[in-house]
N, CA, C and O of each residue as an XYZ file, in Angstrom:
148
protein
N     -10.211      0.699     25.478
C     -10.662      1.364     24.702
C      -9.391      1.934     23.716
O      -9.268      1.715     22.511
N      -8.543      2.680     24.535
C      -7.365      3.092     23.779
C      -6.567      1.959     23.073
O      -6.055      2.095     21.962
N      -6.522      1.059     23.671
C      -5.731      0.036     22.719
C      -6.476     -0.456     21.795
O      -5.823     -0.926     20.863
N      -7.656     -0.533     21.690
C      -8.409     -1.037     20.386
C      -8.398     -0.007     19.327
O      -8.633     -0.395     18.183
N      -8.136      1.388     19.554
C      -7.994      2.249     18.738
C      -6.554      2.199     17.904
O      -6.349      2.303     16.694
N      -5.644      2.001     19.004
C      -4.164      1.758     18.521
C      -4.140      0.787     17.625
O      -3.698      0.916     16.483
N      -4.694     -0.403     18.178
C      -4.495     -1.784     17.244
C      -5.179     -1.486     15.828
O      -4.680     -1.754     14.735
N      -6.471     -0.854     16.068
C      -7.251     -0.602     14.619
C      -6.590      0.322     13.748
O      -6.928      0.302     12.565
N      -5.560      1.263     14.182
C      -4.818      2.171     13.211
C      -3.919      1.668     12.773
O      -3.575      1.832     11.603
N      -3.185      0.768     13.783
C      -2.055     -0.145     13.339
C      -2.300     -0.912     12.047
O      -1.548     -0.820     11.077
N      -3.432     -1.703     12.084
C      -4.039     -2.606     10.986
C      -4.201     -1.779      9.773
O      -3.675     -1.999      8.683
N      -5.094     -0.669     10.125
C      -5.440      0.075      8.770
C      -4.091      0.560      8.020
O      -3.992      0.418      6.802
N      -3.039      1.146      8.803
C      -2.069      1.764      8.213
C      -1.352      0.511      7.523
O      -0.861      0.646      6.402
N      -1.299     -0.661      8.177
C      -0.377     -1.798      7.662
C      -1.096     -2.227      6.399
O      -0.387     -2.436      5.415
N      -2.566     -2.407      6.277
C      -3.151     -2.800      4.943
C      -2.970     -1.663      4.030
O      -2.918     -1.997      2.847
N      -2.864     -0.445      4.262
C      -2.502      0.461      3.041
C      -1.389      0.577      2.776
O      -1.150      1.031      1.657
N      -0.394      0.274      3.547
C       1.081      0.247      3.079
C       1.260     -1.200      2.239
O       1.994     -1.286      1.254
N       0.577     -2.185      2.709
C       0.515     -3.503      1.839
C      -0.172     -3.403      0.678
O       0.066     -4.311     -0.119
N      -1.099     -2.425      0.270
C      -1.972     -2.042     -0.975
C      -0.803     -1.530     -1.804
O      -0.327     -1.976     -2.848
N      -0.423     -0.343     -0.974
C       0.367      0.642     -1.801
C       1.622      0.458     -2.474
O       1.976      1.084     -3.473
N       2.260     -0.406     -1.896
C       3.746     -0.838     -2.346
C       3.595     -1.307     -3.552
O       4.145     -0.681     -4.458
N       2.854     -2.468     -3.865
C       2.903     -2.962     -5.386
C       2.134     -2.041     -6.309
O       2.384     -2.022     -7.514
N       1.247     -1.314     -5.787
C       0.615     -0.117     -6.742
C       1.762      0.816     -7.229
O       1.859      1.104     -8.422
N       2.699      1.322     -6.218
C       3.719      2.049     -6.733
C       4.747      1.517     -7.596
O       5.314      2.136     -8.496
N       4.988      0.026     -7.165
C       5.964     -0.598     -8.119
C       5.305     -0.638     -9.654
O       5.912     -0.527    -10.719
N       3.940     -0.823     -9.448
C       3.494     -1.046    -10.808
C       3.403      0.383    -11.623
O       3.642      0.412    -12.830
N       3.140      1.245    -11.086
C       3.148      2.453    -11.816
C       4.537      3.335    -11.959
O       4.713      4.384    -12.579
N       5.417      2.591    -11.213
C       6.696      3.105    -11.537
C       7.229      2.364    -12.836
O       7.880      2.932    -13.713
N       6.898      1.128    -12.848
C       7.296      0.164    -14.137
C       6.652      0.550    -15.236
O       7.094      0.212    -16.334
N       5.461      1.348    -15.120
C       4.623      1.593    -16.478
C       5.415      2.909    -16.869
O       5.864      3.010    -18.010
N       5.607      4.009    -15.852
C       6.150      4.968    -16.196
C       7.459      4.904    -16.772
O       7.848      5.946    -17.300
N       8.220      3.923    -16.788
C       9.645      3.457    -17.036
C       9.560      3.396    -18.629
O      10.528      3.757    -19.299
N       8.584      3.010    -19.122
C       8.182      2.904    -20.834
C       8.021      1.295    -20.834
O       8.797      0.608    -21.498
N       7.052      0.758    -20.114
C       6.968     -0.624    -20.114
C       5.670     -0.936    -20.378
O       4.993     -1.098    -19.363
N       5.083     -1.078    -21.462
C       3.694     -1.427    -21.991
C       3.577     -2.874    -22.442
O       3.209     -3.176    -23.578
N       3.909     -3.764    -21.496
C       3.641     -5.176    -21.842
C       2.324     -5.546    -21.670
O       1.925     -6.430    -22.428
N       1.426     -5.022    -20.740
C       0.049     -5.448    -20.901
C      -0.824     -4.481    -21.140
O      -2.016     -4.748    -21.291
């Protein structure tokens, strides 16, 4: 049971980081003064 919880947390955190990194890069690019889109 404990292993299942740990694996689930690792997967959730991994997905969150995987989703957040591109979003942070896009936000930084937009705030840097780029209105290409």
